[in-house]
mmCIF file of the N, C-alpha and C atoms, coordinates in Angstrom:
data_MODEL
# 
_entry.id   MODEL 
# 
loop_
_atom_site.group_PDB 
_atom_site.id 
_atom_site.type_symbol 
_atom_site.label_atom_id 
_atom_site.label_alt_id 
_atom_site.label_comp_id 
_atom_site.label_asym_id 
_atom_site.label_entity_id 
_atom_site.label_seq_id 
_atom_site.pdbx_PDB_ins_code 
_atom_site.Cartn_x 
_atom_site.Cartn_y 
_atom_site.Cartn_z 
_atom_site.occupancy 
_atom_site.B_iso_or_equiv 
_atom_site.pdbx_formal_charge 
_atom_site.auth_seq_id 
_atom_site.auth_comp_id 
_atom_site.auth_asym_id 
_atom_site.auth_atom_id 
_atom_site.pdbx_PDB_model_num 
ATOM 1   N N  . MET A 1 1  ? -16.970 21.710  -13.560 1.00 0.00 ? 1  MET A N  1 
ATOM 2   C CA . MET A 1 1  ? -16.674 20.347  -13.982 1.00 0.00 ? 1  MET A CA 1 
ATOM 3   C C  . MET A 1 1  ? -17.968 19.525  -13.854 1.00 0.00 ? 1  MET A C  1 
ATOM 4   N N  . ASP A 1 2  ? -18.282 18.786  -14.887 1.00 0.00 ? 2  ASP A N  1 
ATOM 5   C CA . ASP A 1 2  ? -19.517 17.999  -14.845 1.00 0.00 ? 2  ASP A CA 1 
ATOM 6   C C  . ASP A 1 2  ? -19.336 16.708  -14.036 1.00 0.00 ? 2  ASP A C  1 
ATOM 7   N N  . PRO A 1 3  ? -20.432 16.105  -13.605 1.00 0.00 ? 3  PRO A N  1 
ATOM 8   C CA . PRO A 1 3  ? -20.351 14.912  -12.742 1.00 0.00 ? 3  PRO A CA 1 
ATOM 9   C C  . PRO A 1 3  ? -19.583 13.753  -13.379 1.00 0.00 ? 3  PRO A C  1 
ATOM 10  N N  . PHE A 1 4  ? -19.690 13.583  -14.692 1.00 0.00 ? 4  PHE A N  1 
ATOM 11  C CA . PHE A 1 4  ? -18.970 12.495  -15.361 1.00 0.00 ? 4  PHE A CA 1 
ATOM 12  C C  . PHE A 1 4  ? -17.459 12.668  -15.215 1.00 0.00 ? 4  PHE A C  1 
ATOM 13  N N  . LYS A 1 5  ? -16.980 13.889  -15.405 1.00 0.00 ? 5  LYS A N  1 
ATOM 14  C CA . LYS A 1 5  ? -15.538 14.135  -15.287 1.00 0.00 ? 5  LYS A CA 1 
ATOM 15  C C  . LYS A 1 5  ? -15.056 13.944  -13.857 1.00 0.00 ? 5  LYS A C  1 
ATOM 16  N N  . ILE A 1 6  ? -15.880 14.314  -12.886 1.00 0.00 ? 6  ILE A N  1 
ATOM 17  C CA . ILE A 1 6  ? -15.518 14.093  -11.485 1.00 0.00 ? 6  ILE A CA 1 
ATOM 18  C C  . ILE A 1 6  ? -15.387 12.596  -11.204 1.00 0.00 ? 6  ILE A C  1 
ATOM 19  N N  . LEU A 1 7  ? -16.351 11.817  -11.689 1.00 0.00 ? 7  LEU A N  1 
ATOM 20  C CA . LEU A 1 7  ? -16.275 10.363  -11.525 1.00 0.00 ? 7  LEU A CA 1 
ATOM 21  C C  . LEU A 1 7  ? -15.059 9.793   -12.244 1.00 0.00 ? 7  LEU A C  1 
ATOM 22  N N  . LEU A 1 8  ? -14.773 10.305  -13.433 1.00 0.00 ? 8  LEU A N  1 
ATOM 23  C CA . LEU A 1 8  ? -13.633 9.822   -14.208 1.00 0.00 ? 8  LEU A CA 1 
ATOM 24  C C  . LEU A 1 8  ? -12.314 10.096  -13.488 1.00 0.00 ? 8  LEU A C  1 
ATOM 25  N N  . VAL A 1 9  ? -12.179 11.284  -12.928 1.00 0.00 ? 9  VAL A N  1 
ATOM 26  C CA . VAL A 1 9  ? -10.956 11.622  -12.182 1.00 0.00 ? 9  VAL A CA 1 
ATOM 27  C C  . VAL A 1 9  ? -10.812 10.706  -10.970 1.00 0.00 ? 9  VAL A C  1 
ATOM 28  N N  . ASN A 1 10 ? -11.911 10.485  -10.231 1.00 0.00 ? 10 ASN A N  1 
ATOM 29  C CA . ASN A 1 10 ? -11.867 9.582   -9.078  1.00 0.00 ? 10 ASN A CA 1 
ATOM 30  C C  . ASN A 1 10 ? -11.512 8.163   -9.517  1.00 0.00 ? 10 ASN A C  1 
ATOM 31  N N  . HIS A 1 11 ? -12.048 7.722   -10.634 1.00 0.00 ? 11 HIS A N  1 
ATOM 32  C CA . HIS A 1 11 ? -11.774 6.395   -11.183 1.00 0.00 ? 11 HIS A CA 1 
ATOM 33  C C  . HIS A 1 11 ? -10.282 6.243   -11.508 1.00 0.00 ? 11 HIS A C  1 
ATOM 34  N N  . ILE A 1 12 ? -9.729  7.244   -12.147 1.00 0.00 ? 12 ILE A N  1 
ATOM 35  C CA . ILE A 1 12 ? -8.315  7.199   -12.536 1.00 0.00 ? 12 ILE A CA 1 
ATOM 36  C C  . ILE A 1 12 ? -7.401  7.250   -11.315 1.00 0.00 ? 12 ILE A C  1 
ATOM 37  N N  . VAL A 1 13 ? -7.714  8.130   -10.376 1.00 0.00 ? 13 VAL A N  1 
ATOM 38  C CA . VAL A 1 13 ? -6.882  8.254   -9.163  1.00 0.00 ? 13 VAL A CA 1 
ATOM 39  C C  . VAL A 1 13 ? -6.916  6.954   -8.354  1.00 0.00 ? 13 VAL A C  1 
ATOM 40  N N  . ALA A 1 14 ? -8.111  6.399   -8.150  1.00 0.00 ? 14 ALA A N  1 
ATOM 41  C CA . ALA A 1 14 ? -8.232  5.152   -7.384  1.00 0.00 ? 14 ALA A CA 1 
ATOM 42  C C  . ALA A 1 14 ? -7.530  4.001   -8.092  1.00 0.00 ? 14 ALA A C  1 
ATOM 43  N N  . GLY A 1 15 ? -7.638  3.951   -9.410  1.00 0.00 ? 15 GLY A N  1 
ATOM 44  C CA . GLY A 1 15 ? -6.946  2.906   -10.166 1.00 0.00 ? 15 GLY A CA 1 
ATOM 45  C C  . GLY A 1 15 ? -5.438  3.027   -10.078 1.00 0.00 ? 15 GLY A C  1 
ATOM 46  N N  . THR A 1 16 ? -4.950  4.248   -10.099 1.00 0.00 ? 16 THR A N  1 
ATOM 47  C CA . THR A 1 16 ? -3.504  4.478   -9.968  1.00 0.00 ? 16 THR A CA 1 
ATOM 48  C C  . THR A 1 16 ? -3.017  4.063   -8.587  1.00 0.00 ? 16 THR A C  1 
ATOM 49  N N  . ILE A 1 17 ? -3.777  4.419   -7.569  1.00 0.00 ? 17 ILE A N  1 
ATOM 50  C CA . ILE A 1 17 ? -3.405  4.020   -6.203  1.00 0.00 ? 17 ILE A CA 1 
ATOM 51  C C  . ILE A 1 17 ? -3.372  2.499   -6.094  1.00 0.00 ? 17 ILE A C  1 
ATOM 52  N N  . ALA A 1 18 ? -4.393  1.827   -6.615  1.00 0.00 ? 18 ALA A N  1 
ATOM 53  C CA . ALA A 1 18 ? -4.436  0.360   -6.554  1.00 0.00 ? 18 ALA A CA 1 
ATOM 54  C C  . ALA A 1 18 ? -3.260  -0.242  -7.307  1.00 0.00 ? 18 ALA A C  1 
ATOM 55  N N  . PHE A 1 19 ? -2.920  0.332   -8.450  1.00 0.00 ? 19 PHE A N  1 
ATOM 56  C CA . PHE A 1 19 ? -1.811  -0.170  -9.262  1.00 0.00 ? 19 PHE A CA 1 
ATOM 57  C C  . PHE A 1 19 ? -0.476  -0.048  -8.537  1.00 0.00 ? 19 PHE A C  1 
ATOM 58  N N  . ILE A 1 20 ? -0.307  1.029   -7.795  1.00 0.00 ? 20 ILE A N  1 
ATOM 59  C CA . ILE A 1 20 ? 0.948   1.256   -7.071  1.00 0.00 ? 20 ILE A CA 1 
ATOM 60  C C  . ILE A 1 20 ? 1.008   0.433   -5.787  1.00 0.00 ? 20 ILE A C  1 
ATOM 61  N N  . VAL A 1 21 ? -0.126  0.284   -5.108  1.00 0.00 ? 21 VAL A N  1 
ATOM 62  C CA . VAL A 1 21 ? -0.166  -0.371  -3.797  1.00 0.00 ? 21 VAL A CA 1 
ATOM 63  C C  . VAL A 1 21 ? -0.143  -1.897  -3.902  1.00 0.00 ? 21 VAL A C  1 
ATOM 64  N N  . ALA A 1 22 ? -0.646  -2.454  -4.972  1.00 0.00 ? 22 ALA A N  1 
ATOM 65  C CA . ALA A 1 22 ? -0.731  -3.917  -5.103  1.00 0.00 ? 22 ALA A CA 1 
ATOM 66  C C  . ALA A 1 22 ? 0.616   -4.613  -4.899  1.00 0.00 ? 22 ALA A C  1 
ATOM 67  N N  . PRO A 1 23 ? 1.683   -4.176  -5.551  1.00 0.00 ? 23 PRO A N  1 
ATOM 68  C CA . PRO A 1 23 ? 2.970   -4.856  -5.309  1.00 0.00 ? 23 PRO A CA 1 
ATOM 69  C C  . PRO A 1 23 ? 3.456   -4.718  -3.870  1.00 0.00 ? 23 PRO A C  1 
ATOM 70  N N  . VAL A 1 24 ? 3.143   -3.591  -3.240  1.00 0.00 ? 24 VAL A N  1 
ATOM 71  C CA . VAL A 1 24 ? 3.560   -3.403  -1.843  1.00 0.00 ? 24 VAL A CA 1 
ATOM 72  C C  . VAL A 1 24 ? 2.877   -4.444  -0.956  1.00 0.00 ? 24 VAL A C  1 
ATOM 73  N N  . ALA A 1 25 ? 1.576   -4.629  -1.171  1.00 0.00 ? 25 ALA A N  1 
ATOM 74  C CA . ALA A 1 25 ? 0.834   -5.613  -0.377  1.00 0.00 ? 25 ALA A CA 1 
ATOM 75  C C  . ALA A 1 25 ? 1.363   -7.023  -0.627  1.00 0.00 ? 25 ALA A C  1 
ATOM 76  N N  . LEU A 1 26 ? 1.859   -7.279  -1.819  1.00 0.00 ? 26 LEU A N  1 
ATOM 77  C CA . LEU A 1 26 ? 2.392   -8.603  -2.129  1.00 0.00 ? 26 LEU A CA 1 
ATOM 78  C C  . LEU A 1 26 ? 3.798   -8.822  -1.576  1.00 0.00 ? 26 LEU A C  1 
ATOM 79  N N  . ILE A 1 27 ? 4.567   -7.747  -1.448  1.00 0.00 ? 27 ILE A N  1 
ATOM 80  C CA . ILE A 1 27 ? 5.967   -7.877  -1.015  1.00 0.00 ? 27 ILE A CA 1 
ATOM 81  C C  . ILE A 1 27 ? 6.087   -8.054  0.495   1.00 0.00 ? 27 ILE A C  1 
ATOM 82  N N  . VAL A 1 28 ? 5.290   -7.306  1.254   1.00 0.00 ? 28 VAL A N  1 
ATOM 83  C CA . VAL A 1 28 ? 5.421   -7.382  2.716   1.00 0.00 ? 28 VAL A CA 1 
ATOM 84  C C  . VAL A 1 28 ? 4.937   -8.740  3.224   1.00 0.00 ? 28 VAL A C  1 
ATOM 85  N N  . LYS A 1 29 ? 5.388   -9.097  4.412   1.00 0.00 ? 29 LYS A N  1 
ATOM 86  C CA . LYS A 1 29 ? 5.075   -10.403 4.975   1.00 0.00 ? 29 LYS A CA 1 
ATOM 87  C C  . LYS A 1 29 ? 3.575   -10.591 5.180   1.00 0.00 ? 29 LYS A C  1 
ATOM 88  N N  . LYS A 1 30 ? 3.056   -11.714 4.710   1.00 0.00 ? 30 LYS A N  1 
ATOM 89  C CA . LYS A 1 30 ? 1.635   -12.003 4.817   1.00 0.00 ? 30 LYS A CA 1 
ATOM 90  C C  . LYS A 1 30 ? 1.217   -12.073 6.286   1.00 0.00 ? 30 LYS A C  1 
ATOM 91  N N  . GLY A 1 31 ? 0.094   -11.420 6.591   1.00 0.00 ? 31 GLY A N  1 
ATOM 92  C CA . GLY A 1 31 ? -0.433  -11.432 7.951   1.00 0.00 ? 31 GLY A CA 1 
ATOM 93  C C  . GLY A 1 31 ? 0.076   -10.305 8.819   1.00 0.00 ? 31 GLY A C  1 
ATOM 94  N N  . SER A 1 32 ? 1.107   -9.591  8.350   1.00 0.00 ? 32 SER A N  1 
ATOM 95  C CA . SER A 1 32 ? 1.643   -8.488  9.155   1.00 0.00 ? 32 SER A CA 1 
ATOM 96  C C  . SER A 1 32 ? 0.690   -7.292  9.105   1.00 0.00 ? 32 SER A C  1 
ATOM 97  N N  . ALA A 1 33 ? 0.933   -6.352  9.995   1.00 0.00 ? 33 ALA A N  1 
ATOM 98  C CA . ALA A 1 33 ? 0.085   -5.158  10.044  1.00 0.00 ? 33 ALA A CA 1 
ATOM 99  C C  . ALA A 1 33 ? 0.184   -4.364  8.741   1.00 0.00 ? 33 ALA A C  1 
ATOM 100 N N  . SER A 1 34 ? 1.372   -4.272  8.188   1.00 0.00 ? 34 SER A N  1 
ATOM 101 C CA . SER A 1 34 ? 1.528   -3.521  6.940   1.00 0.00 ? 34 SER A CA 1 
ATOM 102 C C  . SER A 1 34 ? 0.844   -4.240  5.778   1.00 0.00 ? 34 SER A C  1 
ATOM 103 N N  . HIS A 1 35 ? 0.863   -5.574  5.782   1.00 0.00 ? 35 HIS A N  1 
ATOM 104 C CA . HIS A 1 35 ? 0.167   -6.337  4.741   1.00 0.00 ? 35 HIS A CA 1 
ATOM 105 C C  . HIS A 1 35 ? -1.337  -6.067  4.803   1.00 0.00 ? 35 HIS A C  1 
ATOM 106 N N  . ARG A 1 36 ? -1.879  -6.056  5.992   1.00 0.00 ? 36 ARG A N  1 
ATOM 107 C CA . ARG A 1 36 ? -3.314  -5.777  6.152   1.00 0.00 ? 36 ARG A CA 1 
ATOM 108 C C  . ARG A 1 36 ? -3.651  -4.339  5.749   1.00 0.00 ? 36 ARG A C  1 
ATOM 109 N N  . LEU A 1 37 ? -2.788  -3.399  6.132   1.00 0.00 ? 37 LEU A N  1 
ATOM 110 C CA . LEU A 1 37 ? -3.013  -2.002  5.782   1.00 0.00 ? 37 LEU A CA 1 
ATOM 111 C C  . LEU A 1 37 ? -3.031  -1.809  4.268   1.00 0.00 ? 37 LEU A C  1 
ATOM 112 N N  . TRP A 1 38 ? -1.969  -2.292  3.589   1.00 0.00 ? 38 TRP A N  1 
ATOM 113 C CA . TRP A 1 38 ? -1.879  -2.098  2.141   1.00 0.00 ? 38 TRP A CA 1 
ATOM 114 C C  . TRP A 1 38 ? -2.944  -2.917  1.407   1.00 0.00 ? 38 TRP A C  1 
ATOM 115 N N  . GLY A 1 39 ? -3.328  -4.039  1.969   1.00 0.00 ? 39 GLY A N  1 
ATOM 116 C CA . GLY A 1 39 ? -4.412  -4.826  1.386   1.00 0.00 ? 39 GLY A CA 1 
ATOM 117 C C  . GLY A 1 39 ? -5.736  -4.082  1.452   1.00 0.00 ? 39 GLY A C  1 
ATOM 118 N N  . LYS A 1 40 ? -5.988  -3.399  2.559   1.00 0.00 ? 40 LYS A N  1 
ATOM 119 C CA . LYS A 1 40 ? -7.219  -2.608  2.692   1.00 0.00 ? 40 LYS A CA 1 
ATOM 120 C C  . LYS A 1 40 ? -7.208  -1.408  1.749   1.00 0.00 ? 40 LYS A C  1 
ATOM 121 N N  . VAL A 1 41 ? -6.055  -0.757  1.627   1.00 0.00 ? 41 VAL A N  1 
ATOM 122 C CA . VAL A 1 41 ? -5.950  0.369   0.688   1.00 0.00 ? 41 VAL A CA 1 
ATOM 123 C C  . VAL A 1 41 ? -6.235  -0.123  -0.731  1.00 0.00 ? 41 VAL A C  1 
ATOM 124 N N  . PHE A 1 42 ? -5.656  -1.257  -1.096  1.00 0.00 ? 42 PHE A N  1 
ATOM 125 C CA . PHE A 1 42 ? -5.895  -1.833  -2.418  1.00 0.00 ? 42 PHE A CA 1 
ATOM 126 C C  . PHE A 1 42 ? -7.371  -2.179  -2.604  1.00 0.00 ? 42 PHE A C  1 
ATOM 127 N N  . PHE A 1 43 ? -7.963  -2.833  -1.612  1.00 0.00 ? 43 PHE A N  1 
ATOM 128 C CA . PHE A 1 43 ? -9.355  -3.253  -1.701  1.00 0.00 ? 43 PHE A CA 1 
ATOM 129 C C  . PHE A 1 43 ? -10.283 -2.056  -1.904  1.00 0.00 ? 43 PHE A C  1 
ATOM 130 N N  . TYR A 1 44 ? -10.134 -1.033  -1.077  1.00 0.00 ? 44 TYR A N  1 
ATOM 131 C CA . TYR A 1 44 ? -11.028 0.117   -1.182  1.00 0.00 ? 44 TYR A CA 1 
ATOM 132 C C  . TYR A 1 44 ? -10.774 0.933   -2.449  1.00 0.00 ? 44 TYR A C  1 
ATOM 133 N N  . SER A 1 45 ? -9.543  0.973   -2.902  1.00 0.00 ? 45 SER A N  1 
ATOM 134 C CA . SER A 1 45 ? -9.262  1.633   -4.179  1.00 0.00 ? 45 SER A CA 1 
ATOM 135 C C  . SER A 1 45 ? -9.968  0.909   -5.319  1.00 0.00 ? 45 SER A C  1 
ATOM 136 N N  . MET A 1 46 ? -9.882  -0.414  -5.321  1.00 0.00 ? 46 MET A N  1 
ATOM 137 C CA . MET A 1 46 ? -10.552 -1.179  -6.367  1.00 0.00 ? 46 MET A CA 1 
ATOM 138 C C  . MET A 1 46 ? -12.071 -1.085  -6.243  1.00 0.00 ? 46 MET A C  1 
ATOM 139 N N  . LEU A 1 47 ? -12.574 -0.957  -5.029  1.00 0.00 ? 47 LEU A N  1 
ATOM 140 C CA . LEU A 1 47 ? -14.010 -0.772  -4.835  1.00 0.00 ? 47 LEU A CA 1 
ATOM 141 C C  . LEU A 1 47 ? -14.469 0.542   -5.471  1.00 0.00 ? 47 LEU A C  1 
ATOM 142 N N  . ILE A 1 48 ? -13.695 1.593   -5.282  1.00 0.00 ? 48 ILE A N  1 
ATOM 143 C CA . ILE A 1 48 ? -14.011 2.872   -5.909  1.00 0.00 ? 48 ILE A CA 1 
ATOM 144 C C  . ILE A 1 48 ? -13.953 2.756   -7.429  1.00 0.00 ? 48 ILE A C  1 
ATOM 145 N N  . VAL A 1 49 ? -12.956 2.046   -7.937  1.00 0.00 ? 49 VAL A N  1 
ATOM 146 C CA . VAL A 1 49 ? -12.852 1.836   -9.386  1.00 0.00 ? 49 VAL A CA 1 
ATOM 147 C C  . VAL A 1 49 ? -14.099 1.132   -9.913  1.00 0.00 ? 49 VAL A C  1 
ATOM 148 N N  . ALA A 1 50 ? -14.527 0.093   -9.228  1.00 0.00 ? 50 ALA A N  1 
ATOM 149 C CA . ALA A 1 50 ? -15.692 -0.670  -9.678  1.00 0.00 ? 50 ALA A CA 1 
ATOM 150 C C  . ALA A 1 50 ? -16.969 0.161   -9.608  1.00 0.00 ? 50 ALA A C  1 
ATOM 151 N N  . ILE A 1 51 ? -17.171 0.877   -8.523  1.00 0.00 ? 51 ILE A N  1 
ATOM 152 C CA . ILE A 1 51 ? -18.393 1.673   -8.374  1.00 0.00 ? 51 ILE A CA 1 
ATOM 153 C C  . ILE A 1 51 ? -18.455 2.784   -9.417  1.00 0.00 ? 51 ILE A C  1 
ATOM 154 N N  . THR A 1 52 ? -17.347 3.490   -9.606  1.00 0.00 ? 52 THR A N  1 
ATOM 155 C CA . THR A 1 52 ? -17.354 4.559   -10.606 1.00 0.00 ? 52 THR A CA 1 
ATOM 156 C C  . THR A 1 52 ? -17.533 3.999   -12.012 1.00 0.00 ? 52 THR A C  1 
ATOM 157 N N  . ALA A 1 53 ? -16.989 2.817   -12.283 1.00 0.00 ? 53 ALA A N  1 
ATOM 158 C CA . ALA A 1 53 ? -17.163 2.205   -13.603 1.00 0.00 ? 53 ALA A CA 1 
ATOM 159 C C  . ALA A 1 53 ? -18.620 1.853   -13.862 1.00 0.00 ? 53 ALA A C  1 
ATOM 160 N N  . VAL A 1 54 ? -19.283 1.311   -12.863 1.00 0.00 ? 54 VAL A N  1 
ATOM 161 C CA . VAL A 1 54 ? -20.698 0.939   -13.018 1.00 0.00 ? 54 VAL A CA 1 
ATOM 162 C C  . VAL A 1 54 ? -21.554 2.192   -13.239 1.00 0.00 ? 54 VAL A C  1 
ATOM 163 N N  . ILE A 1 55 ? -21.228 3.262   -12.546 1.00 0.00 ? 55 ILE A N  1 
ATOM 164 C CA . ILE A 1 55 ? -21.995 4.507   -12.705 1.00 0.00 ? 55 ILE A CA 1 
ATOM 165 C C  . ILE A 1 55 ? -21.718 5.137   -14.072 1.00 0.00 ? 55 ILE A C  1 
ATOM 166 N N  . MET A 1 56 ? -20.475 5.119   -14.510 1.00 0.00 ? 56 MET A N  1 
ATOM 167 C CA . MET A 1 56 ? -20.114 5.783   -15.765 1.00 0.00 ? 56 MET A CA 1 
ATOM 168 C C  . MET A 1 56 ? -20.488 4.984   -17.009 1.00 0.00 ? 56 MET A C  1 
ATOM 169 N N  . ALA A 1 57 ? -20.570 3.678   -16.918 1.00 0.00 ? 57 ALA A N  1 
ATOM 170 C CA . ALA A 1 57 ? -20.798 2.846   -18.095 1.00 0.00 ? 57 ALA A CA 1 
ATOM 171 C C  . ALA A 1 57 ? -22.052 3.217   -18.888 1.00 0.00 ? 57 ALA A C  1 
ATOM 172 N N  . PRO A 1 58 ? -23.198 3.390   -18.251 1.00 0.00 ? 58 PRO A N  1 
ATOM 173 C CA . PRO A 1 58 ? -24.387 3.789   -19.035 1.00 0.00 ? 58 PRO A CA 1 
ATOM 174 C C  . PRO A 1 58 ? -24.237 5.172   -19.667 1.00 0.00 ? 58 PRO A C  1 
ATOM 175 N N  . CYS A 1 59 ? -23.488 6.046   -19.013 1.00 0.00 ? 59 CYS A N  1 
ATOM 176 C CA . CYS A 1 59 ? -23.306 7.409   -19.534 1.00 0.00 ? 59 CYS A CA 1 
ATOM 177 C C  . CYS A 1 59 ? -22.490 7.413   -20.826 1.00 0.00 ? 59 CYS A C  1 
ATOM 178 N N  . THR A 1 60 ? -21.547 6.503   -20.962 1.00 0.00 ? 60 THR A N  1 
ATOM 179 C CA . THR A 1 60 ? -20.721 6.481   -22.161 1.00 0.00 ? 60 THR A CA 1 
ATOM 180 C C  . THR A 1 60 ? -21.534 6.055   -23.370 1.00 0.00 ? 60 THR A C  1 
ATOM 181 N N  . THR A 1 61 ? -22.526 5.196   -23.193 1.00 0.00 ? 61 THR A N  1 
ATOM 182 C CA . THR A 1 61 ? -23.358 4.784   -24.326 1.00 0.00 ? 61 THR A CA 1 
ATOM 183 C C  . THR A 1 61 ? -24.321 5.893   -24.721 1.00 0.00 ? 61 THR A C  1 
ATOM 184 N N  . ILE A 1 62 ? -24.701 6.724   -23.769 1.00 0.00 ? 62 ILE A N  1 
ATOM 185 C CA . ILE A 1 62 ? -25.615 7.831   -24.057 1.00 0.00 ? 62 ILE A CA 1 
ATOM 186 C C  . ILE A 1 62 ? -24.895 8.926   -24.830 1.00 0.00 ? 62 ILE A C  1 
ATOM 187 N N  . PHE A 1 63 ? -23.664 9.225   -24.438 1.00 0.00 ? 63 PHE A N  1 
ATOM 188 C CA . PHE A 1 63 ? -22.938 10.343  -25.027 1.00 0.00 ? 63 PHE A CA 1 
ATOM 189 C C  . PHE A 1 63 ? -22.159 10.001  -26.288 1.00 0.00 ? 63 PHE A C  1 
ATOM 190 N N  . SER A 1 64 ? -22.061 8.738   -26.638 1.00 0.00 ? 64 SER A N  1 
ATOM 191 C CA . SER A 1 64 ? -21.282 8.393   -27.830 1.00 0.00 ? 64 SER A CA 1 
ATOM 192 C C  . SER A 1 64 ? -22.157 8.223   -29.045 1.00 0.00 ? 64 SER A C  1 
# 
């Protein structure tokens, strides 16, 4: 598997996790331990999405 596909898989998985976890973080009581936990999971998932997007973006213009 080439590096681009590895980044793409990580991007998709992290985005899916963020998409699923976001409503959970919004539903639980603000300030609770579970709110902080799910908020951190969401934050780091979105961080992975952003980093992989920045790395992959120049590659898509090269290969297209």
